[in-house]
Structures are given as C-alpha cells and as structure tokens.
MARVO-445129 format. One record per atom (N, C-alpha, C, O): chain; x, y, z; residue in one letter. Coordinates in steps of 0.2 Angstrom, whole numbers, plus 2048, in hexadecimal, padded with zeros to 3 digits. Example, Ala and Ser with C-alpha at 12.3 -4.5 7.8 and 13.67 -1.06 7.14 Angstrom:
BEGIN
A, 842, 7E4, 827, A
A, 83E, 7EA, 827, A
A, 842, 7F0, 827, A
A, 847, 7EF, 82A, A
A, 840, 7F5, 823, S
A, 844, 7FB, 824, S
A, 840, 800, 827, S
A, 843, 806, 828, S
% end
This chain:
BEGIN
A, 772, BEE, B27, M
A, 76F, BE7, B23, M
A, 76B, BE4, B29, M
A, 76E, BE2, B2E, M
A, 764, BE5, B2A, Y
A, 761, BE1, B31, Y
A, 75B, BDC, B2B, Y
A, 759, BDC, B25, Y
A, 759, BDA, B30, G
A, 755, BD6, B30, G
A, 753, BCF, B2D, G
A, 754, BCA, B30, G
A, 74F, BCF, B27, E
A, 751, BC8, B22, E
A, 756, BCA, B1C, E
A, 756, BC5, B19, E
A, 759, BCE, B1B, L
A, 75E, BD1, B19, L
A, 764, BCE, B1D, L
A, 768, BCA, B1D, L
A, 762, BD2, B1F, K
A, 76C, BD1, B25, K
A, 76B, BC4, B29, K
A, 770, BC1, B2A, K
A, 763, BC3, B2A, K
A, 764, BBB, B2B, K
A, 767, BB8, B22, K
A, 76C, BB4, B21, K
A, 766, BBB, B1D, D
A, 767, BBA, B17, D
A, 76E, BB7, B15, D
A, 770, BB2, B13, D
A, 771, BBF, B15, I
A, 777, BC0, B14, I
A, 77E, BBD, B19, I
A, 784, BBD, B17, I
A, 77B, BBB, B20, G
A, 77F, BB6, B23, G
A, 77D, BAF, B20, G
A, 781, BAB, B1F, G
A, 778, BAD, B1F, E
A, 777, BA6, B1A, E
A, 77C, BA4, B14, E
A, 780, BA0, B13, E
A, 77C, BAB, B12, I
A, 77E, BAA, B09, I
A, 788, BAB, B0B, I
A, 78D, BA7, B08, I
A, 78A, BB0, B10, L
A, 78F, BB1, B10, L
A, 794, BAA, B16, L
A, 79A, BAC, B17, L
A, 791, BA5, B18, R
A, 794, B9B, B1A, R
A, 792, B9A, B14, R
A, 797, B9B, B10, R
A, 78E, B9A, B10, K
A, 78B, B97, B0D, K
A, 793, B95, B08, K
A, 797, B90, B07, K
A, 793, B9B, B06, L
A, 79A, B9C, AFF, L
A, 7A0, B9A, B04, L
A, 7A5, B96, B03, L
A, 79E, B9D, B09, C
A, 7A5, B9B, B0D, C
A, 7A9, B94, B0D, C
A, 7AE, B92, B0C, C
A, 7A3, B90, B10, E
A, 7A3, B8A, B0F, E
A, 7A5, B87, B06, E
A, 7AB, B86, B05, E
A, 7A1, B87, B01, M
A, 7A3, B87, AFA, M
A, 7AA, B8B, AF9, M
A, 7AC, B8B, AF3, M
A, 7AF, B8E, AFD, K
A, 7B5, B91, AFB, K
A, 7BA, B8B, B00, K
A, 7BF, B89, B00, K
A, 7B7, B8A, B01, Q
A, 7B8, B85, B09, Q
A, 7BF, B8B, B0A, Q
A, 7C4, B8C, B07, Q
A, 7BC, B8E, B10, V
A, 7BF, B93, B12, V
A, 7B7, B92, B16, V
A, 7B1, B91, B15, V
A, 7BD, B93, B1F, T
A, 7B9, B93, B27, T
A, 7B7, B99, B2A, T
A, 7BC, B9D, B2B, T
A, 7B0, B9B, B2B, L
A, 7AF, BA0, B2B, L
A, 7AF, B9F, B33, L
A, 7AA, B9D, B36, L
A, 7B5, BA1, B37, I
A, 7B5, BA1, B3F, I
A, 7B0, BA3, B41, I
A, 7AC, BA0, B45, I
A, 7AF, BAA, B3F, E
A, 7AA, BAF, B44, E
A, 7A8, BB4, B40, E
A, 7AC, BB3, B3B, E
A, 7A3, BBA, B3F, G
A, 79E, BBC, B3B, G
A, 79A, BC2, B3E, G
A, 798, BC1, B44, G
A, 799, BC7, B3B, T
A, 796, BCE, B3F, T
A, 792, BD1, B37, T
A, 795, BD6, B33, T
A, 78E, BCF, B37, I
A, 789, BD5, B34, I
A, 788, BDB, B36, I
A, 787, BDB, B3C, I
A, 789, BE2, B34, C
A, 78A, BE8, B37, C
A, 784, BEC, B32, C
A, 784, BEB, B2C, C
A, 77F, BF2, B34, K
A, 77D, BF6, B30, K
A, 780, BF4, B2A, K
A, 780, BF0, B26, K
A, 783, BF8, B2B, D
A, 789, BF9, B22, D
A, 78D, BF7, B1E, D
A, 78D, BF7, B18, D
A, 792, BF1, B25, H
A, 797, BED, B1F, H
A, 797, BE6, B26, H
A, 793, BE6, B2B, H
A, 79B, BE2, B25, V
A, 79E, BDB, B26, V
A, 7A3, BDA, B2C, V
A, 7A9, BDB, B2D, V
A, 7A1, BD8, B2C, H
A, 7A6, BD4, B31, H
A, 7AC, BCE, B31, H
A, 7AD, BCD, B37, H
A, 7AF, BCA, B2E, M
A, 7B1, BBF, B2E, M
A, 7B7, BC1, B2D, M
A, 7BB, BC4, B2A, M
A, 7B7, BBC, B35, Y
A, 7BF, BB9, B37, Y
A, 7BE, BB3, B32, Y
A, 7BA, BAE, B33, Y
A, 7C3, BB3, B2D, V
A, 7C2, BAB, B2A, V
A, 7C9, BA8, B2A, V
A, 7CF, BAB, B2B, V
A, 7C7, BA0, B28, A
A, 7D0, BA0, B28, A
A, 7CD, B9C, B22, A
A, 7C8, B99, B21, A
A, 7D5, B9E, B1C, I
A, 7D5, B9C, B14, I
A, 7D9, B9A, B12, I
A, 7DE, B9E, B10, I
A, 7D8, B91, B10, P
A, 7DF, B8C, B0F, P
A, 7E6, B92, B0A, P
A, 7E5, B97, B06, P
A, 7EB, B90, B0C, P
A, 7F1, B95, B08, P
A, 7F0, B96, B00, P
A, 7F2, B9A, AFC, P
A, 7EB, B90, AFF, K
A, 7EC, B8F, AF6, K
A, 7E8, B92, AF2, K
A, 7E8, B92, AEC, K
A, 7E4, B98, AF7, I
A, 7DF, B9B, AF4, I
A, 7E1, BA2, AF9, I
A, 7E3, BA1, AFF, I
A, 7E1, BA9, AF4, S
A, 7E1, BB0, AF4, S
A, 7DC, BB3, AF9, S
A, 7D7, BB1, AF9, S
A, 7DE, BBA, AFD, V
A, 7D9, BBC, B00, V
A, 7D5, BC0, AFB, V
A, 7CF, BC0, AFC, V
A, 7D7, BC3, AF6, S
A, 7D7, BC6, AF0, S
A, 7D0, BC2, AEF, S
A, 7CB, BC4, AF2, S
A, 7D1, BBE, AEC, E
A, 7CD, BB7, AE8, E
A, 7C6, BB3, AED, E
A, 7C0, BB2, AEB, E
A, 7C9, BB4, AF3, V
A, 7C4, BB3, AF8, V
A, 7BF, BB8, AFA, V
A, 7BA, BB8, AFD, V
A, 7C1, BBE, AF7, M
A, 7BB, BC4, AFA, M
A, 7B8, BC5, AF4, M
A, 7B3, BC8, AF4, M
A, 7BC, BC3, AEE, S
A, 7B8, BC6, AE8, S
A, 7B1, BBF, AE5, S
A, 7AC, BC0, AE2, S
A, 7B4, BB9, AE6, Y
A, 7AC, BB5, AE7, Y
A, 7A9, BB5, AEC, Y
A, 7A3, BB3, AEE, Y
A, 7AC, BB8, AF0, I
A, 7A5, BBB, AF6, I
A, 7A1, BBE, AF6, I
A, 79B, BBE, AF8, I
A, 7A5, BC4, AF4, K
A, 7A0, BCC, AF2, K
A, 79D, BCB, AEA, K
A, 79A, BCF, AE7, K
A, 79F, BC7, AE8, G
A, 79D, BC5, AE0, G
A, 794, BC2, AE1, G
A, 78E, BC3, AE0, G
A, 798, BBA, AE4, K
A, 792, BB7, AE3, K
A, 78C, BB7, AEA, K
A, 787, BB4, AE9, K
A, 78D, BBB, AEF, S
A, 78C, BBF, AF1, S
A, 785, BC3, AF0, S
A, 77F, BC2, AF2, S
A, 788, BC8, AEE, A
A, 784, BCF, AE9, A
A, 77F, BCC, AE4, A
A, 77B, BCF, AE1, A
A, 77F, BC4, AE3, L
A, 77C, BC4, ADD, L
A, 777, BBE, AE1, L
A, 771, BBD, AE0, L
A, 77A, BBB, AE7, M
A, 774, BB7, AEB, M
A, 76D, BBA, AEE, M
A, 767, BB9, AEF, M
A, 772, BC2, AF1, I
A, 76E, BC6, AF4, I
A, 769, BCB, AEE, I
A, 763, BCD, AEF, I
A, 76B, BCB, AE9, F
A, 768, BCE, AE7, F
A, 762, BCA, AE3, F
A, 75D, BCD, AE2, F
A, 762, BC1, AE2, D
A, 75E, BBC, AE2, D
A, 755, BBE, AE4, D
A, 750, BBF, AE2, D
A, 75A, BBD, AEE, R
A, 756, BBF, AF3, R
A, 754, BC0, AF2, R
A, 74F, BBE, AF1, R
A, 756, BC9, AF2, H
A, 750, BD1, AF4, H
A, 754, BD1, AEE, H
A, 75A, BD0, AEE, H
A, 750, BD3, AE9, P
A, 74E, BD7, AE1, P
A, 74E, BDD, AE4, P
A, 752, BE1, AE3, P
A, 74B, BDE, AE8, E
A, 74A, BE7, AE9, E
A, 751, BEB, AEA, E
A, 751, BF1, AE9, E
A, 758, BE7, AEE, Y
A, 75D, BEB, AED, Y
A, 760, BE9, AE6, Y
A, 766, BEA, AE7, Y
A, 75F, BE8, AE0, R
A, 762, BEB, ADB, R
A, 761, BEE, ADA, R
A, 765, BF0, AD6, R
A, 75C, BF2, ADB, T
A, 758, BF6, AD5, T
A, 75B, BFE, ADB, T
A, 75B, C04, ADA, T
A, 75D, BFB, AE1, K
A, 760, C01, AE4, K
A, 767, C01, AE6, K
A, 769, C04, AEB, K
A, 76B, BFE, AE3, Y
A, 771, BFC, AE4, Y
A, 776, BFD, ADF, Y
A, 77B, C01, ADF, Y
A, 771, BF8, AD9, G
A, 772, BF8, AD4, G
A, 775, BF2, AD0, G
A, 777, BEF, AD5, G
A, 777, BEE, AC9, D
A, 777, BE7, ACA, D
A, 77D, BE8, ACD, D
A, 781, BEC, ACC, D
A, 77F, BE0, AD1, R
A, 786, BDE, AD2, R
A, 787, BE3, AD2, R
A, 788, BE6, ACD, R
A, 788, BE9, AD8, H
A, 78B, BEC, ADD, H
A, 788, BEF, AE6, H
A, 789, BF4, AE8, H
A, 786, BE9, AE8, F
A, 784, BEA, AEE, F
A, 788, BEC, AF3, F
A, 787, BF0, AF7, F
A, 791, BE7, AF5, W
A, 797, BEA, AF4, W
A, 799, BEF, AF3, W
A, 798, BF2, AED, W
A, 79D, BF3, AF9, A
A, 79F, BFB, AF5, A
A, 7A7, BF5, AF3, A
A, 7A7, BEE, AF4, A
A, 7AC, BF9, AF0, R
A, 7B0, BF8, AEB, R
A, 7B6, BF3, AF0, R
A, 7B8, BED, AF0, R
A, 7B8, BF7, AF3, G
A, 7BD, BF5, AF7, G
A, 7BA, BF0, B00, G
A, 7B5, BF0, B03, G
A, 7BF, BED, B01, Y
A, 7BE, BE8, B06, Y
A, 7CA, BE9, B0D, Y
A, 7D0, BEA, B0C, Y
A, 7C6, BE8, B12, Y
A, 7CE, BE9, B19, Y
A, 7CE, BE2, B1A, Y
A, 7C9, BDE, B1A, Y
A, 7D6, BE0, B1A, V
A, 7D5, BD9, B1B, V
A, 7DC, BDC, B20, V
A, 7E1, BE1, B20, V
A, 7DA, BD7, B27, A
A, 7E2, BD6, B2B, A
A, 7E0, BD0, B2D, A
A, 7DA, BCD, B2E, A
A, 7EA, BCD, B2D, T
A, 7E9, BC6, B2F, T
A, 7EA, BC7, B38, T
A, 7EB, BCC, B3B, T
A, 7EA, BC1, B3A, V
A, 7EA, BBD, B41, V
A, 7F2, BB7, B43, V
A, 7F6, BB2, B41, V
A, 7F2, BBA, B45, G
A, 7F7, BB2, B49, G
A, 7FB, BB1, B46, G
A, 7FF, BAC, B47, G
% end
C-alpha cells in the first residue's frame, strides 16, 4: 500500500477507531498488511472491533478508490483473518 491509498487507509482507520471509541495508540501501514496498537474499552469485544474496522474500511476504501473494487472484489479488500496479542 503506497501513496494516496496508504494515506487514505491511515485516515480511514483513525476515523473508524474514533467512531468506535477505540484509542489508536500507534499504527503502521506496511506493503501488504497493517499493524495497530489500540486500547479497546472493556465493553467491546476484539472481534466486534475487527469486524467493524475491516468491514467499514473496505467500503470506504472502495468509495475513494473504485479501481480496487474490481481488483479485489466487492467487500474483500482485507484478508479473512487477523492476529491479536495483548499487552500489559
């Protein structure tokens, strides 16, 4: 993920975290994946946050960059799974 796409993904992820009351402490957008260090309120499950962020961000990315809709297929910008580790 490079250039304008990388910038837009960062902006979208920050906005979605804010909307879900998740604190984005640190994040890195790599070539083919994203690292996010977040603080999630206890009332919200990790799976709920991930489903929300991955689903909504894919739609928002496709709105801003329609050329990726045909490349990756509708609603399939991200891989199916995710990795989670806890800190602290």
